[in-house]
N, CA, C, O and CB atoms as a CASP TS submission, in Angstrom:
PFRMAT TS
TARGET T0000
AUTHOR 0000-0000-0000
METHOD Language model
MODEL 1
PARENT N/A
ATOM      1  N   MET     1     182.194-135.340  32.341  1.00  0.00           N
ATOM      2  CA  MET     1     183.259-135.955  33.413  1.00  0.00           C
ATOM      3  C   MET     1     182.964-137.739  33.768  1.00  0.00           C
ATOM      4  O   MET     1     181.958-138.416  33.979  1.00  0.00           O
ATOM      5  CB  MET     1     183.037-134.934  35.042  1.00  0.00           C
ATOM      6  N   LEU     2     184.550-138.024  33.685  1.00  0.00           N
ATOM      7  CA  LEU     2     184.684-139.383  33.579  1.00  0.00           C
ATOM      8  C   LEU     2     184.346-140.517  34.299  1.00  0.00           C
ATOM      9  O   LEU     2     184.834-141.626  34.082  1.00  0.00           O
ATOM     10  CB  LEU     2     185.584-139.507  33.485  1.00  0.00           C
ATOM     11  N   GLY     3     183.261-140.187  35.420  1.00  0.00           N
ATOM     12  CA  GLY     3     183.002-141.075  36.821  1.00  0.00           C
ATOM     13  C   GLY     3     184.254-141.503  37.139  1.00  0.00           C
ATOM     14  O   GLY     3     185.285-140.832  37.113  1.00  0.00           O
ATOM     15  N   ASN     4     184.059-143.206  37.589  1.00  0.00           N
ATOM     16  CA  ASN     4     185.093-143.935  38.489  1.00  0.00           C
ATOM     17  C   ASN     4     186.448-144.115  37.695  1.00  0.00           C
ATOM     18  O   ASN     4     186.267-144.980  36.838  1.00  0.00           O
ATOM     19  CB  ASN     4     184.515-145.442  38.961  1.00  0.00           C
ATOM     20  N   ALA     5     187.572-143.687  37.663  1.00  0.00           N
ATOM     21  CA  ALA     5     188.445-143.758  36.887  1.00  0.00           C
ATOM     22  C   ALA     5     189.302-145.431  36.912  1.00  0.00           C
ATOM     23  O   ALA     5     190.259-145.710  36.190  1.00  0.00           O
ATOM     24  CB  ALA     5     189.235-142.495  37.249  1.00  0.00           C
ATOM     25  N   ASN     6     188.876-146.050  37.583  1.00  0.00           N
ATOM     26  CA  ASN     6     189.309-147.959  37.530  1.00  0.00           C
ATOM     27  C   ASN     6     187.906-148.167  38.651  1.00  0.00           C
ATOM     28  O   ASN     6     187.433-147.676  39.676  1.00  0.00           O
ATOM     29  CB  ASN     6     191.567-148.690  38.508  1.00  0.00           C
ATOM     30  N   ARG     7     187.614-149.423  37.488  1.00  0.00           N
ATOM     31  CA  ARG     7     186.321-149.717  38.206  1.00  0.00           C
ATOM     32  C   ARG     7     186.455-151.302  37.456  1.00  0.00           C
ATOM     33  O   ARG     7     186.967-151.525  36.359  1.00  0.00           O
ATOM     34  CB  ARG     7     184.721-148.517  37.802  1.00  0.00           C
ATOM     35  N   LEU     8     185.875-152.250  38.337  1.00  0.00           N
ATOM     36  CA  LEU     8     185.243-153.654  37.610  1.00  0.00           C
ATOM     37  C   LEU     8     183.956-153.736  37.742  1.00  0.00           C
ATOM     38  O   LEU     8     183.202-153.209  38.560  1.00  0.00           O
ATOM     39  CB  LEU     8     185.722-155.001  38.149  1.00  0.00           C
ATOM     40  N   GLU     9     183.683-154.729  36.514  1.00  0.00           N
ATOM     41  CA  GLU     9     182.674-155.158  36.012  1.00  0.00           C
ATOM     42  C   GLU     9     182.291-156.798  35.906  1.00  0.00           C
ATOM     43  O   GLU     9     183.238-157.444  35.458  1.00  0.00           O
ATOM     44  CB  GLU     9     182.761-154.565  34.917  1.00  0.00           C
ATOM     45  N   THR    10     181.810-157.124  36.036  1.00  0.00           N
ATOM     46  CA  THR    10     181.811-158.443  36.314  1.00  0.00           C
ATOM     47  C   THR    10     181.129-159.084  34.816  1.00  0.00           C
ATOM     48  O   THR    10     180.689-158.106  34.211  1.00  0.00           O
ATOM     49  CB  THR    10     180.923-158.735  37.807  1.00  0.00           C
ATOM     50  N   ASP    11     180.871-160.418  33.962  1.00  0.00           N
ATOM     51  CA  ASP    11     180.749-161.010  32.614  1.00  0.00           C
ATOM     52  C   ASP    11     180.494-162.016  32.788  1.00  0.00           C
ATOM     53  O   ASP    11     181.344-162.718  33.335  1.00  0.00           O
ATOM     54  CB  ASP    11     181.670-161.015  31.770  1.00  0.00           C
ATOM     55  N   GLU    12     179.267-162.573  32.437  1.00  0.00           N
ATOM     56  CA  GLU    12     179.073-164.062  32.285  1.00  0.00           C
ATOM     57  C   GLU    12     179.924-164.537  31.619  1.00  0.00           C
ATOM     58  O   GLU    12     179.995-165.759  31.747  1.00  0.00           O
ATOM     59  CB  GLU    12     177.966-164.500  31.767  1.00  0.00           C
ATOM     60  N   ARG    13     180.814-163.981  30.759  1.00  0.00           N
ATOM     61  CA  ARG    13     181.540-164.649  29.810  1.00  0.00           C
ATOM     62  C   ARG    13     182.924-165.161  29.683  1.00  0.00           C
ATOM     63  O   ARG    13     183.577-165.839  28.890  1.00  0.00           O
ATOM     64  CB  ARG    13     181.437-164.040  29.017  1.00  0.00           C
ATOM     65  N   LEU    14     183.114-164.443  30.989  1.00  0.00           N
ATOM     66  CA  LEU    14     184.496-164.932  31.536  1.00  0.00           C
ATOM     67  C   LEU    14     184.478-166.385  32.175  1.00  0.00           C
ATOM     68  O   LEU    14     183.437-166.859  32.629  1.00  0.00           O
ATOM     69  CB  LEU    14     185.010-163.904  32.677  1.00  0.00           C
ATOM     70  N   SER    15     185.568-166.998  32.184  1.00  0.00           N
ATOM     71  CA  SER    15     185.618-168.373  32.626  1.00  0.00           C
ATOM     72  C   SER    15     186.466-167.495  34.105  1.00  0.00           C
ATOM     73  O   SER    15     186.941-166.381  34.328  1.00  0.00           O
ATOM     74  CB  SER    15     186.600-169.805  31.373  1.00  0.00           C
ATOM     75  N   SER    16     186.286-168.707  34.795  1.00  0.00           N
ATOM     76  CA  SER    16     186.321-168.493  36.477  1.00  0.00           C
ATOM     77  C   SER    16     188.182-168.486  36.372  1.00  0.00           C
ATOM     78  O   SER    16     188.902-168.660  35.388  1.00  0.00           O
ATOM     79  CB  SER    16     185.355-170.201  37.721  1.00  0.00           C
ATOM     80  N   CYS    17     188.535-168.211  37.807  1.00  0.00           N
ATOM     81  CA  CYS    17     190.135-167.778  37.692  1.00  0.00           C
ATOM     82  C   CYS    17     190.577-168.793  37.467  1.00  0.00           C
ATOM     83  O   CYS    17     189.876-169.673  37.966  1.00  0.00           O
ATOM     84  CB  CYS    17     190.930-167.164  38.806  1.00  0.00           C
ATOM     85  N   PRO    18     191.782-169.330  36.725  1.00  0.00           N
ATOM     86  CA  PRO    18     192.200-170.610  36.789  1.00  0.00           C
ATOM     87  C   PRO    18     193.145-171.357  38.150  1.00  0.00           C
ATOM     88  O   PRO    18     193.536-172.503  38.370  1.00  0.00           O
ATOM     89  CB  PRO    18     192.914-170.637  35.565  1.00  0.00           C
ATOM     90  N   PHE    19     193.238-170.263  38.763  1.00  0.00           N
ATOM     91  CA  PHE    19     194.356-170.781  39.468  1.00  0.00           C
ATOM     92  C   PHE    19     193.775-171.022  41.223  1.00  0.00           C
ATOM     93  O   PHE    19     194.197-171.635  42.204  1.00  0.00           O
ATOM     94  CB  PHE    19     195.736-169.563  39.252  1.00  0.00           C
ATOM     95  N   CYS    20     192.266-169.913  40.823  1.00  0.00           N
ATOM     96  CA  CYS    20     191.999-170.158  42.689  1.00  0.00           C
ATOM     97  C   CYS    20     189.963-169.965  42.695  1.00  0.00           C
ATOM     98  O   CYS    20     189.051-169.698  43.476  1.00  0.00           O
ATOM     99  CB  CYS    20     193.159-168.190  44.065  1.00  0.00           C
ATOM    100  N   GLY    21     190.220-170.365  41.080  1.00  0.00           N
ATOM    101  CA  GLY    21     188.660-170.797  40.946  1.00  0.00           C
ATOM    102  C   GLY    21     187.468-169.869  41.100  1.00  0.00           C
ATOM    103  O   GLY    21     186.310-170.158  40.798  1.00  0.00           O
ATOM    104  N   SER    22     187.937-168.601  41.659  1.00  0.00           N
ATOM    105  CA  SER    22     186.600-167.557  41.489  1.00  0.00           C
ATOM    106  C   SER    22     186.292-166.747  40.269  1.00  0.00           C
ATOM    107  O   SER    22     186.662-166.636  39.100  1.00  0.00           O
ATOM    108  CB  SER    22     186.667-166.483  42.496  1.00  0.00           C
ATOM    109  N   GLN    23     185.279-166.142  41.266  1.00  0.00           N
ATOM    110  CA  GLN    23     184.383-164.925  39.372  1.00  0.00           C
ATOM    111  C   GLN    23     185.764-164.168  39.091  1.00  0.00           C
ATOM    112  O   GLN    23     186.700-163.849  39.824  1.00  0.00           O
ATOM    113  CB  GLN    23     182.491-162.972  39.823  1.00  0.00           C
ATOM    114  N   ALA    24     185.555-164.044  37.994  1.00  0.00           N
ATOM    115  CA  ALA    24     186.644-163.180  36.903  1.00  0.00           C
ATOM    116  C   ALA    24     186.003-161.627  36.623  1.00  0.00           C
ATOM    117  O   ALA    24     184.802-161.697  36.363  1.00  0.00           O
ATOM    118  CB  ALA    24     186.763-164.113  35.126  1.00  0.00           C
ATOM    119  N   ALA    25     186.553-160.218  36.621  1.00  0.00           N
ATOM    120  CA  ALA    25     185.498-159.359  36.658  1.00  0.00           C
ATOM    121  C   ALA    25     186.725-158.491  35.413  1.00  0.00           C
ATOM    122  O   ALA    25     187.928-158.751  35.370  1.00  0.00           O
ATOM    123  CB  ALA    25     184.876-158.600  38.500  1.00  0.00           C
ATOM    124  N   PHE    26     186.191-157.725  34.740  1.00  0.00           N
ATOM    125  CA  PHE    26     187.085-156.933  33.747  1.00  0.00           C
ATOM    126  C   PHE    26     187.183-155.721  34.639  1.00  0.00           C
ATOM    127  O   PHE    26     186.290-155.379  35.414  1.00  0.00           O
ATOM    128  CB  PHE    26     186.427-156.617  32.115  1.00  0.00           C
ATOM    129  N   ARG    27     188.523-154.992  34.447  1.00  0.00           N
ATOM    130  CA  ARG    27     188.831-153.980  34.798  1.00  0.00           C
ATOM    131  C   ARG    27     188.986-153.112  33.549  1.00  0.00           C
ATOM    132  O   ARG    27     189.545-153.302  32.469  1.00  0.00           O
ATOM    133  CB  ARG    27     189.836-154.130  35.609  1.00  0.00           C
ATOM    134  N   LEU    28     188.202-151.952  34.142  1.00  0.00           N
ATOM    135  CA  LEU    28     188.018-150.554  33.532  1.00  0.00           C
ATOM    136  C   LEU    28     188.966-149.593  33.846  1.00  0.00           C
ATOM    137  O   LEU    28     189.135-149.276  35.023  1.00  0.00           O
ATOM    138  CB  LEU    28     186.805-149.976  33.891  1.00  0.00           C
ATOM    139  N   LYS    29     189.768-148.959  32.723  1.00  0.00           N
ATOM    140  CA  LYS    29     190.212-147.908  33.565  1.00  0.00           C
ATOM    141  C   LYS    29     189.912-146.463  32.471  1.00  0.00           C
ATOM    142  O   LYS    29     189.973-146.783  31.284  1.00  0.00           O
ATOM    143  CB  LYS    29     192.004-148.228  34.077  1.00  0.00           C
ATOM    144  N   ASP    30     189.722-145.532  32.626  1.00  0.00           N
ATOM    145  CA  ASP    30     189.775-144.966  32.027  1.00  0.00           C
ATOM    146  C   ASP    30     191.212-144.113  31.627  1.00  0.00           C
ATOM    147  O   ASP    30     192.061-143.995  32.510  1.00  0.00           O
ATOM    148  CB  ASP    30     188.862-144.615  32.350  1.00  0.00           C
ATOM    149  N   LYS    31     191.489-143.448  30.099  1.00  0.00           N
ATOM    150  CA  LYS    31     192.510-142.572  30.015  1.00  0.00           C
ATOM    151  C   LYS    31     192.240-141.115  30.043  1.00  0.00           C
ATOM    152  O   LYS    31     191.238-140.487  29.702  1.00  0.00           O
ATOM    153  CB  LYS    31     193.150-142.859  28.947  1.00  0.00           C
ATOM    154  N   ALA    32     193.239-140.775  30.472  1.00  0.00           N
ATOM    155  CA  ALA    32     193.705-139.603  31.267  1.00  0.00           C
ATOM    156  C   ALA    32     193.115-138.860  29.599  1.00  0.00           C
ATOM    157  O   ALA    32     193.529-138.984  28.447  1.00  0.00           O
ATOM    158  CB  ALA    32     195.771-139.519  32.016  1.00  0.00           C
ATOM    159  N   GLY    33     191.707-137.901  30.373  1.00  0.00           N
ATOM    160  CA  GLY    33     191.250-136.822  29.651  1.00  0.00           C
ATOM    161  C   GLY    33     190.471-137.353  28.027  1.00  0.00           C
ATOM    162  O   GLY    33     189.924-136.672  27.160  1.00  0.00           O
ATOM    163  N   HIS    34     190.682-138.610  28.104  1.00  0.00           N
ATOM    164  CA  HIS    34     189.382-139.438  27.332  1.00  0.00           C
ATOM    165  C   HIS    34     188.235-139.830  27.823  1.00  0.00           C
ATOM    166  O   HIS    34     188.113-140.312  28.949  1.00  0.00           O
ATOM    167  CB  HIS    34     189.676-140.584  26.886  1.00  0.00           C
ATOM    168  N   GLU    35     187.076-139.608  26.811  1.00  0.00           N
ATOM    169  CA  GLU    35     186.103-141.010  27.335  1.00  0.00           C
ATOM    170  C   GLU    35     186.157-142.249  27.271  1.00  0.00           C
ATOM    171  O   GLU    35     185.277-142.939  27.787  1.00  0.00           O
ATOM    172  CB  GLU    35     185.091-141.116  26.919  1.00  0.00           C
ATOM    173  N   LYS    36     187.418-142.881  26.492  1.00  0.00           N
ATOM    174  CA  LYS    36     187.344-144.204  25.985  1.00  0.00           C
ATOM    175  C   LYS    36     188.130-144.752  27.414  1.00  0.00           C
ATOM    176  O   LYS    36     188.665-143.952  28.181  1.00  0.00           O
ATOM    177  CB  LYS    36     188.140-144.487  24.296  1.00  0.00           C
ATOM    178  N   HIS    37     188.123-145.894  27.601  1.00  0.00           N
ATOM    179  CA  HIS    37     188.818-146.517  28.708  1.00  0.00           C
ATOM    180  C   HIS    37     189.636-148.362  27.968  1.00  0.00           C
ATOM    181  O   HIS    37     189.297-148.920  26.924  1.00  0.00           O
ATOM    182  CB  HIS    37     187.311-146.701  30.186  1.00  0.00           C
ATOM    183  N   THR    38     190.421-148.711  28.707  1.00  0.00           N
ATOM    184  CA  THR    38     191.085-149.851  28.531  1.00  0.00           C
ATOM    185  C   THR    38     190.994-151.053  29.615  1.00  0.00           C
ATOM    186  O   THR    38     191.029-150.989  30.844  1.00  0.00           O
ATOM    187  CB  THR    38     192.355-149.438  28.372  1.00  0.00           C
ATOM    188  N   ILE    39     190.887-151.986  28.897  1.00  0.00           N
ATOM    189  CA  ILE    39     190.035-153.406  29.349  1.00  0.00           C
ATOM    190  C   ILE    39     191.064-154.268  29.976  1.00  0.00           C
ATOM    191  O   ILE    39     191.640-154.735  28.994  1.00  0.00           O
ATOM    192  CB  ILE    39     189.287-154.330  27.986  1.00  0.00           C
ATOM    193  N   SER    40     191.596-154.720  30.956  1.00  0.00           N
ATOM    194  CA  SER    40     191.914-156.182  31.795  1.00  0.00           C
ATOM    195  C   SER    40     190.968-156.718  32.309  1.00  0.00           C
ATOM    196  O   SER    40     189.905-156.194  32.640  1.00  0.00           O
ATOM    197  CB  SER    40     192.782-156.166  32.900  1.00  0.00           C
ATOM    198  N   VAL    41     191.347-157.975  32.424  1.00  0.00           N
ATOM    199  CA  VAL    41     190.610-159.030  33.285  1.00  0.00           C
ATOM    200  C   VAL    41     191.293-159.271  34.629  1.00  0.00           C
ATOM    201  O   VAL    41     192.511-159.113  34.717  1.00  0.00           O
ATOM    202  CB  VAL    41     190.527-160.419  32.523  1.00  0.00           C
ATOM    203  N   GLU    42     190.712-159.570  35.462  1.00  0.00           N
ATOM    204  CA  GLU    42     191.116-159.800  36.630  1.00  0.00           C
ATOM    205  C   GLU    42     190.560-160.899  37.317  1.00  0.00           C
ATOM    206  O   GLU    42     189.785-161.540  36.608  1.00  0.00           O
ATOM    207  CB  GLU    42     190.991-158.796  37.256  1.00  0.00           C
ATOM    208  N   CYS    43     190.733-161.430  38.740  1.00  0.00           N
ATOM    209  CA  CYS    43     190.083-162.192  39.503  1.00  0.00           C
ATOM    210  C   CYS    43     189.340-161.519  40.508  1.00  0.00           C
ATOM    211  O   CYS    43     190.077-160.775  41.155  1.00  0.00           O
ATOM    212  CB  CYS    43     190.860-163.039  39.978  1.00  0.00           C
ATOM    213  N   TYR    44     188.377-161.503  40.813  1.00  0.00           N
ATOM    214  CA  TYR    44     187.193-161.026  41.881  1.00  0.00           C
ATOM    215  C   TYR    44     188.387-161.213  43.411  1.00  0.00           C
ATOM    216  O   TYR    44     188.654-160.193  44.046  1.00  0.00           O
ATOM    217  CB  TYR    44     185.334-162.453  41.864  1.00  0.00           C
ATOM    218  N   ASN    45     188.761-162.054  43.675  1.00  0.00           N
ATOM    219  CA  ASN    45     189.244-162.522  44.365  1.00  0.00           C
ATOM    220  C   ASN    45     190.829-161.696  44.862  1.00  0.00           C
ATOM    221  O   ASN    45     191.935-161.975  44.398  1.00  0.00           O
ATOM    222  CB  ASN    45     189.129-163.732  43.823  1.00  0.00           C
ATOM    223  N   SER    46     190.509-160.556  46.001  1.00  0.00           N
ATOM    224  CA  SER    46     191.617-159.926  46.062  1.00  0.00           C
ATOM    225  C   SER    46     193.008-160.068  46.532  1.00  0.00           C
ATOM    226  O   SER    46     193.947-159.278  46.432  1.00  0.00           O
ATOM    227  CB  SER    46     191.318-159.238  46.445  1.00  0.00           C
ATOM    228  N   SER    47     192.926-161.536  47.200  1.00  0.00           N
ATOM    229  CA  SER    47     193.529-162.400  47.946  1.00  0.00           C
ATOM    230  C   SER    47     194.630-162.978  46.989  1.00  0.00           C
ATOM    231  O   SER    47     195.853-163.051  47.102  1.00  0.00           O
ATOM    232  CB  SER    47     192.543-163.393  48.535  1.00  0.00           C
ATOM    233  N   CYS    48     193.488-163.480  45.707  1.00  0.00           N
ATOM    234  CA  CYS    48     194.305-163.824  44.655  1.00  0.00           C
ATOM    235  C   CYS    48     195.209-162.811  43.837  1.00  0.00           C
ATOM    236  O   CYS    48     196.423-162.666  43.975  1.00  0.00           O
ATOM    237  CB  CYS    48     193.495-164.402  43.835  1.00  0.00           C
ATOM    238  N   GLY    49     194.513-162.252  43.107  1.00  0.00           N
ATOM    239  CA  GLY    49     195.688-160.859  42.279  1.00  0.00           C
ATOM    240  C   GLY    49     195.786-161.481  40.985  1.00  0.00           C
ATOM    241  O   GLY    49     195.990-160.450  40.343  1.00  0.00           O
ATOM    242  N   VAL    50     195.794-162.472  40.050  1.00  0.00           N
ATOM    243  CA  VAL    50     195.532-162.714  38.433  1.00  0.00           C
ATOM    244  C   VAL    50     195.102-161.984  38.355  1.00  0.00           C
ATOM    245  O   VAL    50     194.278-161.434  39.086  1.00  0.00           O
ATOM    246  CB  VAL    50     194.918-163.640  37.729  1.00  0.00           C
ATOM    247  N   MET    51     195.834-161.548  36.748  1.00  0.00           N
ATOM    248  CA  MET    51     194.890-160.783  36.022  1.00  0.00           C
ATOM    249  C   MET    51     195.560-160.895  34.856  1.00  0.00           C
ATOM    250  O   MET    51     196.713-161.301  35.001  1.00  0.00           O
ATOM    251  CB  MET    51     194.560-159.363  36.478  1.00  0.00           C
ATOM    252  N   THR    52     195.132-160.609  33.445  1.00  0.00           N
ATOM    253  CA  THR    52     195.830-160.296  32.146  1.00  0.00           C
ATOM    254  C   THR    52     197.678-159.625  32.287  1.00  0.00           C
ATOM    255  O   THR    52     198.381-159.017  33.093  1.00  0.00           O
ATOM    256  CB  THR    52     194.693-159.024  31.395  1.00  0.00           C
ATOM    257  N   PRO    53     197.727-159.972  31.510  1.00  0.00           N
ATOM    258  CA  PRO    53     199.284-159.049  31.514  1.00  0.00           C
ATOM    259  C   PRO    53     199.044-158.410  30.745  1.00  0.00           C
ATOM    260  O   PRO    53     200.082-158.000  30.225  1.00  0.00           O
ATOM    261  CB  PRO    53     200.714-159.566  31.222  1.00  0.00           C
ATOM    262  N   GLU    54     197.984-157.931  30.189  1.00  0.00           N
ATOM    263  CA  GLU    54     197.490-156.833  28.912  1.00  0.00           C
ATOM    264  C   GLU    54     196.605-155.784  29.052  1.00  0.00           C
ATOM    265  O   GLU    54     195.742-156.015  29.898  1.00  0.00           O
ATOM    266  CB  GLU    54     196.819-157.476  27.846  1.00  0.00           C
ATOM    267  N   HIS    55     196.512-154.545  28.426  1.00  0.00           N
ATOM    268  CA  HIS    55     195.488-153.688  28.629  1.00  0.00           C
ATOM    269  C   HIS    55     194.575-154.219  27.194  1.00  0.00           C
ATOM    270  O   HIS    55     195.231-154.831  26.351  1.00  0.00           O
ATOM    271  CB  HIS    55     196.055-151.950  28.745  1.00  0.00           C
ATOM    272  N   TYR    56     193.192-154.006  26.942  1.00  0.00           N
ATOM    273  CA  TYR    56     192.807-154.507  25.036  1.00  0.00           C
ATOM    274  C   TYR    56     191.701-153.152  25.481  1.00  0.00           C
ATOM    275  O   TYR    56     191.186-152.773  26.533  1.00  0.00           O
ATOM    276  CB  TYR    56     191.811-156.853  24.338  1.00  0.00           C
ATOM    277  N   ALA    57     191.681-152.648  23.885  1.00  0.00           N
ATOM    278  CA  ALA    57     190.608-151.773  23.206  1.00  0.00           C
ATOM    279  C   ALA    57     189.262-152.566  23.751  1.00  0.00           C
ATOM    280  O   ALA    57     188.584-151.915  24.545  1.00  0.00           O
ATOM    281  CB  ALA    57     190.762-151.720  21.344  1.00  0.00           C
ATOM    282  N   THR    58     188.848-153.738  23.459  1.00  0.00           N
ATOM    283  CA  THR    58     187.785-154.351  23.197  1.00  0.00           C
ATOM    284  C   THR    58     187.424-155.578  24.541  1.00  0.00           C
ATOM    285  O   THR    58     188.141-156.517  24.886  1.00  0.00           O
ATOM    286  CB  THR    58     188.043-154.922  21.690  1.00  0.00           C
ATOM    287  N   ARG    59     186.138-155.188  25.076  1.00  0.00           N
ATOM    288  CA  ARG    59     186.050-156.266  26.062  1.00  0.00           C
ATOM    289  C   ARG    59     185.943-157.730  25.178  1.00  0.00           C
ATOM    290  O   ARG    59     186.188-158.757  25.813  1.00  0.00           O
ATOM    291  CB  ARG    59     184.663-155.979  27.092  1.00  0.00           C
ATOM    292  N   GLU    60     185.619-157.841  23.875  1.00  0.00           N
ATOM    293  CA  GLU    60     186.120-159.213  23.615  1.00  0.00           C
ATOM    294  C   GLU    60     187.550-159.820  23.299  1.00  0.00           C
ATOM    295  O   GLU    60     187.800-161.021  23.395  1.00  0.00           O
ATOM    296  CB  GLU    60     185.471-159.540  22.671  1.00  0.00           C
ATOM    297  N   LYS    61     188.455-158.853  22.912  1.00  0.00           N
ATOM    298  CA  LYS    61     189.712-159.195  23.090  1.00  0.00           C
ATOM    299  C   LYS    61     190.047-159.512  24.615  1.00  0.00           C
ATOM    300  O   LYS    61     190.579-160.568  24.957  1.00  0.00           O
ATOM    301  CB  LYS    61     190.516-158.137  22.531  1.00  0.00           C
ATOM    302  N   ALA    62     189.675-158.461  25.529  1.00  0.00           N
ATOM    303  CA  ALA    62     190.018-159.053  27.100  1.00  0.00           C
ATOM    304  C   ALA    62     189.480-160.515  27.338  1.00  0.00           C
ATOM    305  O   ALA    62     190.166-161.326  27.960  1.00  0.00           O
ATOM    306  CB  ALA    62     189.249-158.059  28.343  1.00  0.00           C
ATOM    307  N   ILE    63     187.801-160.948  26.654  1.00  0.00           N
ATOM    308  CA  ILE    63     187.583-162.256  27.326  1.00  0.00           C
ATOM    309  C   ILE    63     188.254-163.243  26.871  1.00  0.00           C
ATOM    310  O   ILE    63     188.300-164.291  27.515  1.00  0.00           O
ATOM    311  CB  ILE    63     186.364-162.669  27.318  1.00  0.00           C
ATOM    312  N   GLU    64     189.000-163.080  25.495  1.00  0.00           N
ATOM    313  CA  GLU    64     189.803-164.371  24.716  1.00  0.00           C
ATOM    314  C   GLU    64     191.228-164.354  25.339  1.00  0.00           C
ATOM    315  O   GLU    64     191.924-165.337  25.088  1.00  0.00           O
ATOM    316  CB  GLU    64     189.950-164.175  22.857  1.00  0.00           C
ATOM    317  N   ALA    65     191.609-163.649  25.898  1.00  0.00           N
ATOM    318  CA  ALA    65     193.124-163.180  26.862  1.00  0.00           C
ATOM    319  C   ALA    65     192.629-164.182  27.628  1.00  0.00           C
ATOM    320  O   ALA    65     192.987-165.359  27.666  1.00  0.00           O
ATOM    321  CB  ALA    65     193.481-161.418  27.744  1.00  0.00           C
ATOM    322  N   TRP    66     191.675-163.558  28.307  1.00  0.00           N
ATOM    323  CA  TRP    66     191.400-164.731  29.778  1.00  0.00           C
ATOM    324  C   TRP    66     191.282-165.686  29.863  1.00  0.00           C
ATOM    325  O   TRP    66     191.861-166.490  30.593  1.00  0.00           O
ATOM    326  CB  TRP    66     190.548-164.792  30.495  1.00  0.00           C
ATOM    327  N   ASN    67     190.223-165.867  28.873  1.00  0.00           N
ATOM    328  CA  ASN    67     189.528-167.491  28.717  1.00  0.00           C
ATOM    329  C   ASN    67     190.548-168.974  28.058  1.00  0.00           C
ATOM    330  O   ASN    67     190.410-170.193  27.954  1.00  0.00           O
ATOM    331  CB  ASN    67     188.092-167.253  27.419  1.00  0.00           C
ATOM    332  N   ARG    68     191.695-167.798  27.704  1.00  0.00           N
ATOM    333  CA  ARG    68     192.258-168.926  27.212  1.00  0.00           C
ATOM    334  C   ARG    68     192.845-169.994  28.124  1.00  0.00           C
ATOM    335  O   ARG    68     193.309-169.734  29.234  1.00  0.00           O
ATOM    336  CB  ARG    68     193.165-168.523  26.403  1.00  0.00           C
ATOM    337  N   ARG    69     192.799-171.173  27.606  1.00  0.00           N
ATOM    338  CA  ARG    69     193.404-171.796  28.210  1.00  0.00           C
ATOM    339  C   ARG    69     194.820-173.239  28.121  1.00  0.00           C
ATOM    340  O   ARG    69     194.353-174.112  27.389  1.00  0.00           O
ATOM    341  CB  ARG    69     192.443-171.900  28.595  1.00  0.00           C
ATOM    342  N   VAL    70     195.736-173.510  28.437  1.00  0.00           N
ATOM    343  CA  VAL    70     196.353-174.338  27.816  1.00  0.00           C
ATOM    344  C   VAL    70     196.043-176.069  29.007  1.00  0.00           C
ATOM    345  O   VAL    70     196.141-176.400  30.188  1.00  0.00           O
ATOM    346  CB  VAL    70     198.072-173.556  27.591  1.00  0.00           C
ATOM    347  N   HIS    71     195.637-176.684  27.633  1.00  0.00           N
ATOM    348  CA  HIS    71     195.340-178.099  27.860  1.00  0.00           C
ATOM    349  C   HIS    71     196.463-178.896  27.404  1.00  0.00           C
ATOM    350  O   HIS    71     197.074-178.935  26.336  1.00  0.00           O
ATOM    351  CB  HIS    71     194.082-178.542  27.172  1.00  0.00           C
ATOM    352  N   PRO    72     196.610-179.751  28.908  1.00  0.00           N
ATOM    353  CA  PRO    72     197.126-181.054  28.523  1.00  0.00           C
ATOM    354  C   PRO    72     197.345-181.824  27.331  1.00  0.00           C
ATOM    355  O   PRO    72     196.232-182.267  27.047  1.00  0.00           O
ATOM    356  CB  PRO    72     196.569-181.687  29.013  1.00  0.00           C
ATOM    357  N   THR    73     198.028-182.151  26.632  1.00  0.00           N
ATOM    358  CA  THR    73     197.990-182.883  25.874  1.00  0.00           C
ATOM    359  C   THR    73     198.148-184.974  26.477  1.00  0.00           C
ATOM    360  O   THR    73     198.609-185.374  27.546  1.00  0.00           O
ATOM    361  CB  THR    73     199.062-182.111  25.004  1.00  0.00           C
ATOM    362  N   THR    74     197.690-185.664  25.548  1.00  0.00           N
ATOM    363  CA  THR    74     197.769-187.079  26.257  1.00  0.00           C
ATOM    364  C   THR    74     198.693-187.736  24.797  1.00  0.00           C
ATOM    365  O   THR    74     198.440-187.819  23.595  1.00  0.00           O
ATOM    366  CB  THR    74     195.839-187.976  26.718  1.00  0.00           C
ATOM    367  N   ASP    75     199.707-188.071  25.562  1.00  0.00           N
ATOM    368  CA  ASP    75     200.982-189.173  24.407  1.00  0.00           C
ATOM    369  C   ASP    75     200.076-190.559  24.141  1.00  0.00           C
ATOM    370  O   ASP    75     200.536-191.477  23.463  1.00  0.00           O
ATOM    371  CB  ASP    75     202.959-189.858  25.508  1.00  0.00           C
TER
END
């Protein structure tokens, strides 16, 4: 049995949301008929709704995508 098919898990390695500053969490989505799942990251604040544009096979790839920030350049 796969359990909950769609769940959130927090992780201290995730940076806060770049838009509202709330905590971020992994969204684990079970693949139908498999014990493996895909992983995305989203803002824990339900009224914000920001999330990674893709689903990843590992937490490390999801963390890398979420924590990537564009830093302004100084001229």
